[in-house]
C-alpha positions as CSV (number, residue, x, y, z in Angstrom):
1,X,-0.3,0.2,0.1
2,X,1.0,3.5,-0.8
3,X,2.3,4.9,2.5
4,X,2.8,9.2,0.9
5,X,0.6,12.1,0.1
6,X,0.8,13.9,-2.5
7,X,-0.2,17.8,-2.1
8,X,-1.1,20.4,-4.5
9,X,-1.9,24.6,-3.6
10,X,-4.8,25.4,-5.7
11,X,-7.1,23.5,-7.5
12,X,-5.8,25.3,-11.1
13,X,-2.6,23.6,-9.5
14,X,-3.8,20.0,-9.1
15,X,-5.8,20.2,-12.9
16,X,-2.9,21.2,-14.0
17,X,-0.6,18.3,-13.1
18,X,-2.7,16.1,-14.4
19,X,-3.0,17.2,-17.4
20,X,0.4,17.4,-17.8
21,X,1.7,14.9,-16.3
22,X,0.7,10.9,-16.1
23,X,-0.6,11.1,-12.6
24,X,-3.5,8.9,-11.2
25,X,-3.0,9.5,-7.4
26,X,-5.3,11.7,-6.0
27,X,-4.3,14.4,-4.7
28,X,-5.3,17.1,-2.2
29,X,-5.5,20.8,-2.3
30,X,-4.1,22.3,0.9
31,X,-3.8,26.2,-0.8
32,X,-1.1,28.0,1.0
33,X,-1.2,30.0,4.2
34,X,0.0,33.4,5.9
35,X,1.0,34.0,9.4
36,X,-1.4,36.6,10.4
37,X,0.4,37.6,13.4
38,X,3.5,38.8,10.7
39,X,1.4,40.2,8.0
40,X,-1.0,42.7,8.9
41,X,-1.3,46.6,8.3
42,X,0.5,48.7,10.5
43,X,0.9,52.8,11.3
44,X,3.2,54.2,8.9
45,X,1.2,57.3,7.6
46,X,5.1,58.7,8.9
47,X,6.2,56.8,5.4
48,X,2.9,57.4,3.4
49,X,2.9,61.2,3.9
50,X,6.6,61.1,3.0
51,X,5.4,59.8,-0.9
52,X,2.0,60.6,-1.3
53,X,2.2,65.2,0.3
54,X,-0.6,65.8,-1.5
55,X,-3.1,62.9,-0.5
56,X,-2.7,60.6,-3.9
57,X,-4.1,57.5,-3.4
58,X,-0.9,54.5,-3.5
59,X,-0.6,51.4,-6.2
60,X,1.9,48.7,-5.7
61,X,3.2,46.1,-6.7
62,X,5.9,42.8,-5.8
63,X,6.8,40.1,-7.5
64,X,10.5,39.1,-9.2
65,X,10.2,40.8,-11.7
66,X,9.9,38.0,-15.2
67,X,8.4,38.2,-17.5
68,X,4.9,36.4,-16.5
69,X,4.2,39.2,-13.8
70,X,3.4,41.5,-16.6
71,X,5.1,44.2,-15.1
72,X,4.6,46.2,-18.1
73,X,0.7,46.0,-17.9
74,X,1.1,47.1,-14.1
75,X,3.7,50.6,-14.6
76,X,1.0,50.6,-18.2
77,X,-2.7,50.4,-16.0
78,X,-0.8,52.9,-13.0
79,X,-0.4,55.2,-16.3
80,X,-3.9,54.8,-17.5
81,X,-5.3,55.3,-14.0
82,X,-3.2,58.6,-13.3
83,X,-4.9,60.3,-15.8
84,X,-7.8,61.0,-13.7
85,X,-6.7,60.1,-10.5
86,X,-3.3,61.5,-9.0
87,X,-1.7,58.6,-7.6
88,X,1.6,56.8,-6.7
89,X,3.1,53.0,-7.2
90,X,5.3,51.2,-5.5
91,X,7.3,48.7,-7.1
92,X,8.7,46.3,-4.7
93,X,11.5,43.6,-5.9
94,X,14.2,42.6,-8.7
95,X,14.5,40.6,-11.8
96,X,15.6,40.5,-15.2
97,X,13.1,42.6,-16.2
98,X,13.6,46.1,-14.3
99,X,15.6,47.6,-16.6
100,X,12.9,47.0,-19.5
101,X,10.6,48.6,-16.9
102,X,12.7,51.8,-15.8
103,X,12.4,52.5,-20.0
104,X,8.5,52.3,-19.9
105,X,8.2,54.4,-17.0
106,X,10.5,57.6,-19.4
107,X,8.5,56.4,-22.2
108,X,5.0,57.0,-20.4
109,X,6.1,60.0,-18.6
110,X,5.4,58.6,-15.5
111,X,8.7,58.5,-13.2
112,X,8.5,61.5,-11.0
113,X,5.2,58.8,-9.7
114,X,6.6,56.0,-9.4
115,X,9.6,54.7,-7.2
116,X,11.1,51.2,-7.3
117,X,12.5,50.0,-4.2
118,X,13.7,46.7,-4.7
119,X,14.3,44.0,-2.5
120,X,12.7,44.9,1.1
121,X,12.8,42.3,4.0
122,X,9.5,44.0,5.7
123,X,7.3,44.0,2.7
124,X,4.3,44.5,5.0
125,X,5.6,47.5,6.0
126,X,5.1,48.7,2.3
127,X,1.7,47.3,2.1
128,X,0.5,49.0,4.4
129,X,0.3,52.5,3.2
130,X,-0.9,51.0,0.3
131,X,-4.5,51.2,-1.2
132,X,-4.5,48.7,-4.4
133,X,-2.2,46.1,-5.4
134,X,-2.0,44.5,-9.2
135,X,-1.4,41.5,-10.2
136,X,-2.0,40.9,-14.0
137,X,0.5,38.3,-13.9
138,X,-0.2,35.5,-17.2
139,X,0.7,32.5,-14.7
140,X,0.3,31.8,-10.6
141,X,0.1,29.0,-8.8
142,X,-1.8,30.4,-5.7
143,X,-0.4,34.2,-5.8
144,X,0.8,34.4,-2.5
145,X,2.1,38.1,-2.9
146,X,-1.7,39.4,-3.1
147,X,-2.4,37.1,-0.5
148,X,-0.1,39.0,1.9
149,X,-1.5,42.8,0.4
150,X,-5.1,40.9,1.5
151,X,-3.8,40.9,4.8
152,X,-2.3,44.7,5.4
153,X,-6.0,45.4,4.1
154,X,-4.9,46.1,0.6
155,X,-7.8,45.0,-1.6
156,X,-6.1,42.5,-5.0
157,X,-7.4,43.9,-8.8
158,X,-5.9,40.7,-10.2
159,X,-5.8,38.4,-14.0
160,X,-8.0,35.6,-14.0
161,X,-5.7,33.0,-14.6
162,X,-4.0,29.5,-12.3
163,X,-5.7,29.5,-9.3
164,X,-5.2,33.6,-8.4
165,X,-9.8,33.1,-8.2
166,X,-9.3,30.8,-5.7
167,X,-7.5,33.3,-3.7
168,X,-8.8,36.5,-4.8
169,X,-12.3,36.9,-4.1
170,X,-14.2,38.7,-7.2
171,X,-16.3,42.1,-5.8
172,X,-15.0,41.5,-2.1
173,X,-11.4,41.3,-1.7
174,X,-10.9,42.2,-5.4
175,X,-11.4,42.7,-8.6
176,X,-10.2,39.2,-10.7
177,X,-10.4,40.4,-14.6
178,X,-9.2,38.9,-18.1
179,X,-6.0,38.5,-17.9
180,X,-4.3,41.2,-20.4
181,X,-7.6,43.0,-20.2
182,X,-5.3,46.7,-19.7
183,X,-8.7,48.6,-19.5
184,X,-10.9,46.1,-17.4
185,X,-7.9,46.1,-14.8
186,X,-8.2,50.0,-15.1
187,X,-11.9,50.5,-14.7
188,X,-12.3,48.1,-11.9
189,X,-9.2,50.3,-9.8
190,X,-10.7,53.5,-10.4
191,X,-14.5,52.0,-9.3
192,X,-12.4,51.3,-5.9
193,X,-10.1,54.3,-6.1
194,X,-12.7,57.2,-6.8
195,X,-14.9,55.5,-4.0
196,X,-13.6,56.2,-0.6
197,X,-16.2,54.0,0.9
198,X,-16.1,51.2,-1.2
199,X,-12.2,51.8,-1.2
200,X,-12.7,50.8,2.6
201,X,-15.1,48.1,2.4
202,X,-13.1,46.5,0.0
203,X,-9.9,46.6,2.5
204,X,-12.0,45.3,4.8
205,X,-13.2,42.8,3.1
206,X,-9.8,42.0,1.8
207,X,-8.1,41.0,6.0
208,X,-11.8,39.2,5.9
209,X,-10.7,36.8,3.4
210,X,-7.3,36.3,4.2
211,X,-7.8,34.8,7.3
212,X,-9.8,31.9,5.3
213,X,-5.8,31.4,4.7
214,X,-3.9,31.9,8.0
215,X,-1.8,29.5,9.4
216,X,-4.0,28.4,12.2
217,X,-6.7,26.7,9.9
218,X,-4.7,25.7,6.9
219,X,-2.4,24.4,9.3
220,X,-4.8,21.6,10.4
221,X,-5.4,20.2,7.0
222,X,-1.7,19.6,7.0
223,X,-2.0,17.8,10.4
224,X,-4.5,16.1,9.4
225,X,-3.4,14.0,6.0
226,X,-0.1,13.6,7.8
227,X,-2.1,11.9,10.3
228,X,-3.8,9.8,7.3
229,X,-0.5,9.3,5.7
230,X,1.1,7.9,9.2
231,X,-1.8,5.5,9.0
232,X,-1.0,3.4,6.0
233,X,2.7,3.0,7.3
234,X,3.2,-0.8,6.9
235,X,5.7,-1.9,9.4
236,X,7.6,-4.6,8.3
237,X,9.2,-7.1,10.8
238,X,12.8,-7.5,11.3
239,X,15.0,-10.2,10.8
């Protein structure tokens, strides 16, 4: 009898595994988790004031700056938003696409409103002062960066690929948009940014959604799986 177990962080990744590999084993879906004692909104008003001295809205994106993250679309979405709404953009992380993104900012004339923060250890400090998290990825098995944002009360505007719809509840913790549809992402972003009441509502709901993935809840599923797996182990007598 088999005494091991296979897990996946999303239903989408589970299906992809079945589609691309010759696997007949049952795969248990246990979503990624987050420690809400670490990732939570903190008071960083001085930081916010330094970036947005005139009360601008603050958007954020964190990633490893690979093509799959579509950071260029983050910048293009932001460029369209600031045409009607005063805003700033924080880009957290580094990677192979950074040089081209910096070039795109110069091309679009957004350099004065975009801050490249590079890799930082306490990303929750940046998330705590942000209004909206942009995640237009073309592929995500789950979307942990978005979950970290939601834990810090930041609604997520994401694409509809991979496990993102399982993490980001459309119309509740943010909005799930068609991958590559920049205009839709701009429209949904402005829907929140232009209504303080709606934005605050989504901020609270983002945290409530994040609570579904708190380590205290998800760890239980791993413990249950380990217990079930251990009961299947058959010890052979030694000679």
